[in-house]
C-alpha positions as CSV (number, residue, x, y, z in Angstrom):
1,I,97.5,115.6,130.2
2,F,95.3,112.8,130.3
3,L,91.5,111.8,132.0
4,V,90.5,108.6,133.7
5,L,86.9,108.3,133.1
6,E,86.7,104.3,134.4
7,T,89.1,101.9,135.5
8,T,87.2,98.6,134.8
9,K,89.3,97.2,131.7
10,Q,92.3,98.2,133.5
11,V,94.4,95.2,134.8
12,C,97.5,96.2,136.5
13,V,98.6,94.3,139.5
14,R,100.3,96.9,141.1
15,P,98.5,99.5,143.1
16,Q,97.6,102.9,141.6
17,P,98.7,105.8,143.7
18,R,96.1,108.6,143.5
19,S,97.6,112.5,143.4
20,G,96.4,115.4,145.4
21,M,94.0,115.9,142.7
22,Y,91.6,113.2,142.3
23,M,88.0,113.7,141.1
24,E,85.5,110.9,140.8
25,Y,82.2,111.0,138.8
26,L,79.2,109.5,137.1
27,V,77.9,110.2,133.7
28,K,74.5,108.8,132.2
29,R,74.0,105.4,130.3
30,T,75.3,105.8,126.4
31,S,75.2,103.5,123.9
32,S,79.6,103.1,123.8
33,E,82.4,104.3,125.9
34,R,83.4,106.5,122.7
35,A,80.4,108.4,123.0
36,V,80.8,108.9,126.5
37,T,84.5,110.0,125.9
38,Q,83.8,112.3,123.2
39,S,80.5,113.9,125.1
40,V,82.8,115.0,128.4
41,L,85.7,116.1,126.3
42,S,83.3,118.2,124.3
43,V,81.9,119.9,127.6
44,I,85.5,120.4,129.2
45,A,86.6,122.0,125.7
46,G,84.0,124.6,126.1
47,C,84.5,125.2,130.0
48,L,88.6,125.5,128.6
49,D,87.5,127.8,125.9
50,Q,85.5,130.2,128.3
51,F,87.1,129.5,131.6
52,G,90.3,128.3,131.1
53,P,92.8,131.0,132.5
54,G,95.5,131.6,129.6
55,C,94.4,128.9,127.4
56,V,93.8,129.5,123.9
57,G,93.2,128.0,120.1
58,V,91.0,125.1,121.9
59,Q,90.0,122.7,119.3
60,K,88.1,119.6,119.3
61,I,89.4,116.5,117.3
62,L,86.6,114.1,118.4
63,N,86.5,111.9,115.5
64,A,90.2,110.6,115.8
65,R,90.9,107.1,116.6
66,C,91.8,108.3,120.1
67,P,89.2,111.7,120.5
68,L,91.3,114.5,122.2
69,V,91.1,118.2,122.6
70,R,93.9,120.4,121.8
71,F,95.3,124.0,123.1
72,A,98.0,126.3,124.0
73,H,99.0,127.8,127.2
74,Q,100.0,131.4,126.6
75,P,101.7,131.5,130.1
76,S,104.0,128.5,130.0
77,G,104.0,128.3,126.1
78,F,102.7,124.6,126.3
79,Q,100.8,122.8,123.4
80,C,98.5,120.8,125.2
81,D,96.6,117.6,124.1
82,L,93.8,116.2,126.6
83,T,92.5,112.7,126.0
84,A,90.2,110.7,128.3
85,S,90.5,106.7,129.2
86,N,93.4,106.5,127.1
87,R,95.1,104.3,129.4
88,V,97.6,102.8,126.8
89,A,98.9,106.5,126.3
90,M,99.6,107.2,130.2
91,R,101.5,104.1,129.9
92,S,103.8,105.1,127.0
93,T,104.2,108.3,129.2
94,E,105.4,106.6,132.1
95,L,107.9,104.4,129.5
96,L,109.1,107.4,128.5
97,Y,109.9,109.3,131.9
98,L,112.0,105.7,132.3
99,F,113.9,106.1,129.3
100,G,114.5,110.2,130.3
101,E,115.6,109.2,134.0
102,L,118.2,106.3,132.8
103,D,120.6,108.2,131.0
104,A,121.7,112.1,131.6
105,R,122.0,112.4,127.5
106,V,118.4,111.2,126.6
107,R,116.2,114.5,127.2
108,P,118.9,117.0,126.1
109,L,119.0,114.7,122.3
110,V,115.4,114.6,122.3
111,F,114.8,118.3,123.5
112,T,117.5,119.3,120.5
113,V,115.8,117.2,117.6
114,R,112.8,118.4,118.4
115,C,113.6,121.9,118.4
116,W,115.4,121.3,114.7
117,A,112.1,119.4,113.6
118,R,110.2,122.7,115.1
119,A,112.4,125.3,113.4
120,H,112.1,123.7,109.9
121,G,108.6,122.8,109.9
122,V,109.1,118.8,110.0
123,T,106.4,118.9,113.0
124,S,103.5,121.3,113.1
125,P,101.0,121.6,115.5
126,I,98.1,121.4,113.6
127,P,97.2,117.7,112.4
128,G,98.4,116.5,108.9
129,A,100.5,114.7,107.2
130,W,103.9,115.5,108.9
131,I,106.0,113.8,111.7
132,T,104.4,114.0,114.9
133,N,106.4,114.7,118.4
134,F,105.7,111.5,119.8
135,S,106.9,109.3,116.7
136,L,110.0,111.8,116.5
137,T,110.9,111.0,119.9
138,I,110.1,107.2,119.3
139,M,112.8,107.3,116.6
140,V,115.6,109.3,118.8
141,L,115.0,106.4,121.7
142,F,115.0,103.7,118.9
143,F,118.4,105.4,117.5
144,L,119.8,105.2,121.1
145,Q,118.9,101.4,121.1
146,R,121.1,101.1,118.2
147,R,124.4,102.6,119.4
148,N,127.7,100.3,119.6
149,P,127.2,99.6,122.8
150,P,123.1,100.5,123.6
151,I,122.8,103.2,125.5
152,L,119.2,102.1,125.8
153,P,117.9,99.1,126.8
154,T,114.6,97.4,124.7
155,L,111.5,97.0,126.0
156,D,111.5,93.5,125.8
157,R,114.3,93.7,127.9
158,L,112.2,96.1,130.1
159,K,109.4,93.3,130.0
160,E,111.8,90.3,131.2
161,L,113.4,92.4,134.3
162,A,109.8,93.0,135.4
163,E,108.7,91.4,138.6
164,P,105.3,89.4,138.7
165,S,103.9,92.7,140.8
166,E,104.4,94.7,137.5
167,K,102.6,93.2,135.4
168,C,100.1,95.5,133.6
169,V,97.5,95.0,131.1
170,L,95.3,97.6,129.4
171,D,92.7,96.7,127.2
172,G,94.1,93.6,126.2
173,N,97.5,94.7,125.5
174,D,100.4,93.9,127.4
175,C,102.2,97.2,128.6
176,T,104.3,95.2,131.5
177,F,108.0,96.7,132.0
178,T,110.0,97.2,135.1
179,S,110.5,100.9,136.9
180,D,113.0,99.7,139.0
181,F,116.1,101.2,138.2
182,H,118.1,98.9,140.3
183,R,117.3,96.0,138.1
184,I,118.1,97.7,134.9
185,S,121.8,97.3,134.0
186,L,123.2,99.5,131.4
187,E,126.4,99.0,129.0
188,T,129.4,101.8,129.1
189,N,129.0,104.2,126.4
190,T,130.7,107.6,126.5
191,E,129.8,109.1,123.3
192,T,128.7,113.1,123.5
193,L,125.7,114.9,122.8
194,D,127.5,116.3,119.9
195,Q,128.4,113.0,118.2
196,L,125.1,111.3,119.0
197,L,123.4,114.5,117.4
198,G,125.1,114.1,114.1
199,D,125.2,110.6,114.1
200,F,121.6,110.8,114.8
201,F,121.1,112.5,111.3
202,E,123.5,110.1,109.7
203,F,121.4,107.1,110.8
204,Y,117.8,108.6,109.5
205,S,119.7,110.2,106.3
206,T,120.5,106.8,105.3
207,F,117.9,104.4,106.8
208,I,116.2,102.2,104.3
209,F,112.4,103.7,105.0
210,N,111.2,102.2,101.6
211,R,111.6,98.2,103.1
212,M,112.0,98.8,107.0
213,S,110.1,99.7,109.8
214,I,111.3,100.7,113.5
215,N,110.6,98.4,116.1
216,F,111.1,99.6,119.4
217,R,110.2,96.6,121.5
218,K,112.5,94.6,120.0
219,G,115.0,97.5,119.1
220,K,115.7,96.6,115.5
221,E,114.6,97.4,112.1
222,E,112.0,95.1,110.3
223,H,110.7,94.6,106.9
224,K,107.5,96.7,106.7
225,P,103.9,94.7,107.4
226,E,102.0,97.5,105.7
227,L,103.1,99.9,102.4
228,H,103.0,103.2,104.7
229,P,106.3,105.8,103.7
230,L,106.8,105.7,107.5
231,Y,106.4,102.8,109.8
232,I,106.9,102.6,113.4
233,Q,105.3,99.9,115.3
234,N,103.3,101.4,118.5
235,P,105.3,100.0,121.4
236,F,102.1,98.5,123.2
237,E,99.6,98.3,120.3
238,T,101.9,96.4,118.2
239,S,99.4,96.1,115.3
240,L,99.5,100.0,114.9
241,N,101.9,102.0,112.9
242,I,101.9,105.5,115.1
243,S,103.4,107.3,111.9
244,K,100.4,106.2,109.5
245,N,99.7,109.7,109.2
246,V,103.1,110.8,107.5
247,N,103.3,111.0,103.6
248,S,106.0,110.4,100.9
249,S,106.6,114.0,100.9
250,Q,107.4,114.6,104.3
251,L,109.6,111.7,104.7
252,E,111.5,112.6,101.9
253,R,112.0,116.4,103.5
254,F,113.0,114.8,106.8
255,V,115.3,112.6,105.0
256,T,116.9,115.7,103.2
257,L,116.8,117.6,106.1
258,C,118.8,115.1,108.0
259,Q,121.4,114.7,105.3
260,E,121.7,118.6,105.2
261,S,122.1,118.7,109.3
262,A,124.6,115.7,109.3
263,W,126.8,117.6,106.5
264,L,126.9,120.8,108.6
265,L,128.0,119.1,111.8
266,Q,130.6,117.3,109.9
267,S,131.6,120.5,108.3
268,G,132.4,122.2,111.7
269,S,129.4,124.4,111.7
270,H,127.8,125.9,115.0
271,L,125.0,123.9,116.5
272,N,122.7,127.1,116.0
273,T,123.4,126.7,112.4
274,L,121.0,123.6,112.3
275,L,118.2,126.1,113.3
276,L,119.0,128.5,110.3
277,P,116.5,128.2,107.2
278,S,117.1,125.0,104.8
279,H,118.0,125.8,101.3
280,I,115.8,122.4,100.2
281,S,112.7,123.2,98.2
282,V,109.5,123.8,100.2
283,V,107.1,120.6,99.6
284,R,104.3,121.0,97.3
285,G,101.4,121.3,98.5
286,R,102.3,122.9,101.9
287,K,101.5,126.7,102.0
288,K,105.0,128.8,101.4
289,R,106.1,130.7,104.4
290,K,109.0,133.1,104.6
291,S,111.5,131.3,106.4
292,Q,112.4,132.7,109.5
293,P,116.0,132.2,111.6
294,A,114.6,129.8,114.9
295,S,113.9,131.9,118.2
296,E,116.7,133.3,120.1
297,R,115.1,131.7,123.4
298,I,115.3,128.1,121.2
299,K,119.2,128.7,120.1
300,G,120.1,129.8,123.7
301,L,118.3,126.7,125.3
302,L,120.5,124.6,123.0
303,E,123.5,126.5,124.0
304,S,123.3,126.1,127.3
305,L,122.6,122.4,127.2
306,R,126.1,122.1,125.2
307,I,127.7,124.0,127.8
308,K,126.2,121.7,130.6
309,N,127.3,118.4,128.7
310,N,131.0,119.8,128.5
311,V,130.9,120.7,132.3
312,Q,129.8,117.1,133.3
313,K,132.5,115.8,130.9
314,K,134.7,117.7,132.7
């Protein structure tokens, strides 16, 4: 969820459509835009906590690089992050939507990997040293860029295809890419979701994380510019590492789980087996919890995706 407080620093040639819910207001003059953002988010967090129907677990994370309010919406089961004036993040969301529309396998694969990660504690709604859902999604998309033939184009290619009217510069970052599906030509790749899921685990179980980084713009591995355990270049703010928070223990655990999951699929195990508790040891320093199988709801969703994919092939 994004709250746009002002648009004075936004340079997008293309017109910005307004949705049915549009609000404009003025705020007091302050020392910095960051202070305004923190104040507004603090007030909104209080309103959500006191008056938001179904909103629980409201957290103010105002001192982060990008201040945000985190909460859960009980009726829908969604975990929500609310930020303000984070226009680059809005553009990133548009990019993820575009990739999801380009190929019917993208969303089911991302959903399956994220369910797998949640079932094994690879990701967490609590801020910490583990991989975030955004980083994991970029890893899935990067894997699809690396297929032969590629399933998804690189971000640089989408920028080359953009018309002058689609030029978009936000806070000094070039966020240009085409949104016209007619100009994006994809190579034919007939791999099934089952194949892609198994190869995803195998791809990252052998990835050279100690030396290489993930460059999503170019769709290729590059030598790390900094010595972080996991380095994933921000698609638009290219000097930033979106996985800077991940420590060595969590990365090692992710790789081990990928190896185990790849082996299970190669041995013919059912897809639901991936959601059962792993036999690998719990990472030191993290509170041990009694392992519980993933919910039947998640298993049912994964099975429905598999059935849908089989129907499409027929």
